[in-house]
Phi, psi and omega in degrees: 000108187296322189278350180268124177227160174275072189278338186295328183296326185248349189243312188226028167262175197221151185292126185299333181287352182251022188273039169288170184301316182292328177294316181292330177293322181227074187294150177252159184269116170213166183276149177206118184288151181298334178296335177270320185307313191266013177266350184209159174300320182297320178296318179294320177299324179297319179296314178299321177299324176297321177293320177300316180297323181298332178293336186233003181297145189282178180178212174297152185307317184263006179212065187247324192186190179301320183293333177286330172295315180295316183290328176301325177289325184299324184275001181273356185258210183257336190283328185246141177246136179242131177280182185279081176208201179305141184078004180295327182285334170290315178301321180280353182061036177244350181294344181266354192290330185239131183289000176256356184280162195295322182300315182294314185283322181294311183302316180298305187292320181299317183285323180288328174296318176299317179299316183292324176294323175297317180296319177300314182293314184299315178298313181295319181291318180295328181272355182283131174259004185270341184235129181292157182303322183298333180268324186271336182298320176297328177287319174300320180298320176298316180297319179292324178295318178291324175296317178299317178301315181298316178293325177297315179294321177297316179297321179295319189276327193249016175197167173300166182291162183307318184291341181292308178186102182296346182272358182294151177295143183224170181306153181304146183251100178266119181253359175213169184306140184295336177293340178278328191253331193071186181297147173228163184278185181293150174262201171237161176303318180298316181296319180295314182293323176299318180292320177301313180297320178299314180297314183289328176297317176298318183298311184291337179275349185234006178246157173239188177283346181290144174192167182290315178201176181286000171282343184263158179276131169238190185295326179295316179295316179300318175294325178295317175297317179299322179297318177297319180296312180296324173306311184294329181273357186061029173269087191281333173294315177296319181296318180297314182293314183293318180295318179300315179293327184295318183259354175103350172087354180237099185305321183296337178272355187241003183236134183223086188299332180294344180276345191295328182258028179268005175097358177050045186230004183220102184293330183287333180259008183248097183293336180282342182286122175270329187200142179187181180261115176277131178235150178229178182297329182252359176224092183204173181274001181062236182275017183247016186274065175289144009275348187300312186292340183260346189245343183276118181260008184262342179230173179297116178204197182270352175049045189263340189260130172230164188240135181297135177307317184294329177289316178302323182295346179286343186262137173279162182292339181264006178279125182296344181272358180277085185246044184250149176205159179270079188297327186256010184052039183278152178297155182299332181279348182280142177294345181270012187295314184241137166241168178243143175257023183296323188243128174264126181265132164205159182302330181260020177289123176291156187235126182280140170253327187204137180226158183300324180302326177300318182293321178298319180286329173297316179297320178297316178297318179295318178299321176303309182292333180274007175086007180263076183296319180297318178296321177297315177302315184296316180291319178299316180290327177302319178285312184299316181288335176289326182271335185219114183296341180258014181297146179246132182296135183293145171244009181294152174225169175060216184300326180297323178291315178300315179300322179295320178297317181293323175296320179296325175299317178297317181295321184282324196242012186301141178071008182265309179216020177079042188298320182296315177297314181301314182289320179296320182291314185288331176272001178057046176249159174274179173231119179254122179279132182230190172068227189248040181297151174284322178232122177264112183210112186266151173253127175281160173305135181059028180297141177294344177291349172282351190242137171272151174284153173292131184302140181296324177302321180291318179298316182294326185269344188245106183293345183267001175255127182302127178303340180262018186300335183268002176298131180085357179270000000 
């Protein structure tokens, strides 16, 4: 595998003498050899900090970090409109057309580097006799959770959903450092998901709620990732249990409506945020902080995000999430008619990865599938009434109830991790663009436009991958 390198040792590991709490919250880049890393808890923490940083380190606006992968999905649906600037090729669904283009190559390499760094750490930590298990297992658990997340994102991006056919070929499954194995061939969707579940099971069994900051994985985050995975696998018993554990099981203790219009830019003041990227004035993505940099029309930014009229119509006037306005006095038929004030852009704006409302809605969806209609109604109303004082409890049943839950997910989570795309793909539904879109381009159920091609660099460098792997994609 050409793109996998042991980069953490020379690129994003950190000096052991700087491992105070503030350093670990916002680590700096310096070299640290593996012989030092695995001799102490502090060295191991430094390596994990490097992996955390890799999730949010900057780059090109549309290819910077985990949040740029998430935002690329957000613009592929019906709710968000993107003008001709960064992310326009994702919005147009053409960034996937060529295996040499940036969306395909960036997503692959960014996630596989994270996987290889996790493998390096896990092997080194497990083989270390210098640190007792009680100290190193929680750090191994963080690495396994991040490795599981990376494989989950790869499975989502580079193949049909799990329910389509688990036997389909999927990205290679590296379970140890690539320097040990050399290139390997494609795996299957089933093999990847089995490995993801194994990693996350270890993580939830070896983590607590304690962590250095909300940039790090704790047991709640690991359960949140597990809930998303079980959603995708249609394991509704697992999804219900994991989601409940992730947010704590009491909606009133996990929802804070007054925070929704605070700009989604401060993780420390956002009680609903379970996990995100902390940024500071000297450690940030600069002009690459999507969704903030692409969606905020009040300060200097790329002014790229607009909102579909039909999506705006889903919100009542008393809903705290109705943060839309006609900033440009544009005609209703213009794609520029609505913008959103959900995200405030500044270089140090924190970026959300996961929030408690998502977990509540996963649990509601799981209860629906598990036959607990009353439980689904109660959880759905707990969120709806928290966001809108005039909300009316649903009386829907069957498909209508499920559809209502999925709409609520779109309203709550738009532009955060590509929820509309995520739900359409896992339910094997299409996406039909309506309203005032700039480009009308529909996705059919199981459309190949949901799938990225395997990067050409990987095909050329890996003799075990069929040169024709992208046929039909």
